N, C-alpha and C positions, 0 to 999 in steps of 0.2 A: 469226517468224513472219510471211510475204509477202503474204496473203492478206486482207484486210479488208473486210467487207461492208459499205455504208453506203447508209442506204435513208431515203426519206422525207424531213426539215429537215434530216439529216447531207448531204445531198449538195451537194456542192459549198461545203460549211461547210470543208474544209481543204484549202490550198493546197500545190502542192510546194516541200518543204524546210521547213515547218513542221515544228516538235517538238509531239508533241501524249501524252498519258498515253489510252488506249481501254480502257473497259469493256464487256465484251460477252460474247455465249455463244460457246463454241467448238464448232464442230458439223463431223460429217465429212460429206463429197460423194461421192457413188459415181461415177468415171471411168468412162464407157460404153466409152470405146476402152482399156479397162486392159489386157483381156486382149492386145492387140492389141503392147501395149508391155509384156514380162515384166520389164523390168528397171526399171520406175518401179512408185511404190505404185498400188493399185488403188483407193486413196481419198486427196481431197485435203482438207486442213484449212482451215476457212475459221473469222475471229472476225468472228459477226455484231455490230456496234455499236451500242450504245444511249446511250452517250454516250461524249462526246470535251470533253477539258478543256487548254485550249491553256495552258501557263507566261507568267505575266502579267510576270515580271522573273526576270533572271538575275543578280541582284543578290545577293552572299555578305556575311551577317552574320558579321564577324568578332567572336570571344570571346576577349577578352585576360585573364589573371590579372594579379592585382595588382604582382607582379613583373616583369612582360612590360609593363604598363602604365608604371612606374616607369623601364624602358629606353627606351620608346619618350618618354616626356617627355623625357629627356635628350636625347634625339637631335635631338629637336626645337628646343632651347633650344641646341644646337651647330650647328645648321643645315648638319648631315651627313648627313641621311636619304637623297641622292642616292647620294653614295659606298656606301652602307652598301647602298642600294636596288642598285646596279652590282654589287655583290660578292656578294651574293643571288640575283641573275639570272643564273641558267644558268652554276654557279661551274664546270662541268667545262669551259668555254672560260677559262682563265687572261686575264687582262688583258683588250686590247681594249676598253676602256670607250668608246670614242668610237663604237667599232661595236655595241655592246649596249645604247647611250642611245636610238637612234632605234626599236629595238624595243622598248623598254620604254616610250617614249613612244606608241608605236602600241597596244602591249597597255593601257596606263592609260588612254589617250585614245579608246580607240572608241567612237563612238556612231552609232545607228541613223542615216542620209542623213534628212534631212525634207525637205520642201517648201516654198517660199516663194514666192508670186505664180506657182506653176506651174515654177518652176525648182527645180532638183533640187539642195538643197545638199550634198557629202560631208565628211563629219567624218572618214574614215578615212583612214590615212598609209598609202600603198602603198609600198613599198620594193622594190627591184631591187639582187640583192649580184653583185658579179662578182668571182670569188676563185678565187686558183690551186690548183693541186690539193693538198690535202690542209693547206687551210688551216682547217680546223675549219666550213664554210659548211655543210656538211647537218646536222653535229651543234648546230649551232648552231639550224636549221628544227626537228630534231627536239626539243629542251630545249624551245623555244616551242610547239611543238605539245600539248605535255604541262601547261602551263602555262595556257595560253588557253582559257577557259570552252567554247568551240563553235568547232573549228577541223578541218580536213580536210587532211592532207596527202596529196599525190601528185607522181611524178617524172615529166618530162619522158618519159624510154625507156620505150617503151610505151605509154605512155598514147594515146588516140584522142580527136579532136573528139566522139564519142558521151559519151567518158568525164569530159569537162571541160565538157560543157554538158547536153546532154539527148538521149535516143534515142526511138525507138518502138519496140516490142517486140508482135508480134501474140500473144495469149492465145488458144488450142486452146480452154482450155474454152469462155469467152466469146464467142470467135471475132469478137472487137473488137480492137482496136489499142489499147494501154496505153502511157500516155505515163510515161518515168523519168527522171528527174533524176541529172544529173554533180554534178561537184564543185563546182561554182560555185553551182549548184541549193541543195544541203545544206549549204553555207559560208553562206550568207542568215542576216545579221546574226551574223557571227564571221570567221572568218579562213580563206583558201584558201592552204594552202602549195605552192609549187610548186618543187621541186629539179632543178634543172638545163632551165629553162624555155627554154633553146637549143635542145632536142631535139624539140620543137615543133613542128608543120609550119605552114607560113603560113597554112594556113585558122584552126588552134587560134589563131594568134597576133591576126586579125581579131578571132575570137570573142570572144579576153579582153579585146580593147580595146572591143569592146562593151560587155559585160560593164562593166568600169572606168568608163566615161564615163557609160554610162545607167543602169547599176546594175542591167540587164533581159539578156536574151536572148530572141530571139523566133524560134518553130518554126512552121513551115508544110510540112505533109507530110500525107500518105494522109487527105485530109479532117480532118485537124486543124489548130486554128489556135490558138496559146496565146502569150502574154508571161509569161516566168517571171522571177520577182525574182531578183537576184544583188546583193544590197545585203551585201556584206563587203569587206574588205581583202586586199586581194593582197600578199603577201611571196614574190618569187621568185628564185633563186638562178641561177648561172648560171658557166660556165666561161668563158675568154677564148679569141679566137677564133683565138689562138696558144698556144704550148704554157705561156707566160706572162704575166701583165701588165704590158704595155708603158707605162713611164711615160712616155715622151716621146711617146706619141699619147692621143688624146684618148678619153674614156669612150666616146664612142659608136663610136670606131673599133677598140677594144679588145672591144666586144660583136658575137657572129656572126650577128646580126639587122639589120631594119630600124629606122634611126633613129626613126622617127614610131612606135615601138613602145615604146623609152623613155622619148618624150613624156608618155607616159600614169604615168609613176610620179613621185611626189613626193619620195622621197629618192632618189639613187644613192651606193652604197656599193662602195670596191674594197678586197680583203681581200687582201694581198700577203705575198709567202713572202720575207722579208729574208733572203739566206744570212748569217749570223751564228752563227759557232762557238759563242761562248758561251751568247747565247739559245736556241740549239740543243739544246746542253748542259742549260739551266734546262727548255725545254718536255720533254725527253726523262725528265729524273727526275720532274718534276710527272705526267706520263702514267703513267709505273712505279708511283710510289706511289700516283694514284688507282686504280688496282686492287688494292692491297694493300687491306687491312683497315681501316688509316687511310684512309678516302676525304674526299671535300672535303669534305664537310659539315662533319667533326671540325675541319678546318684552319682552317674561318672564324670568325671574331673571333664573342663574345656576341652580339652587338648585330645583327650579320649575320644570324647563326642563329636569331634570334626571326622578322627579318622574313622570312627565308625560308621561315622553316616556316608564318609565317599570311598573309601577303600573297600568297603563290602558290600555289593551291588545295594545301589542307592535303592530302589525299588523294596528291598528286602530288608531294609537297615533295622524296620520294627518285628522283626520276626520271632521275638520272646515277646 
């Protein structure tokens, strides 16, 4: 339901990109020009809001059984918690713990940016990954999307500036311009995952840098002036400028874009597809086994399985 009517003290109570729960009255409004548009509905559905609730916290309360608590205590005593977390984190990507670690830190270490003496202190870890074709960078992003409490996934191919930031849409019913948010706005207080960031235009990169720097984007058009909050962590992937990542070149020379764009990221990762017949054979067997009845989840150790089911959004534990 797209149309929601806010009146009286509810006006300007909600900002674009906020998650809310609306209680109201469902109403049908007659379209005066409905007969001139036979393919459309003659009535439009509107929710007249009388109460809006904003979630105060996204913290997840984990409930463990006695046996699970006993296993966790053993893990903590042996100080192997990080290894088990890395095994349980996106198990469809075999090994590559050095690549999983920054993503894990970004997931667990996320905090809403705060102001100190009028200076914005960013706490999110922005990550840029340059990977060879078929190195698993897209699959890694999709796995991260299902684990993060709030995340927006988009591809650079076919995405526009409006879809990335915000746009103005003319509403024929109200005869007024309406501001619609893009991926960065809806990812506020969460994660914006961009697969193929090199395919975005130059103007898109400028808006993205503004969002990462100031945690806001500004819109001025058709008499509407607004500053939208984009307090999100950006995790982006890119293909190298040539067919494969050239280890003899620097990271910036392998990226098909401006160097100042790379500087906005906190961690830079390269995923290389090194030619190794033995390793390729092992990876091939792993992929085949993962599509059989015996999934990766069954191959996890008991300790890693408990962490995978309880620490990473229980409802999405079977994302692979």
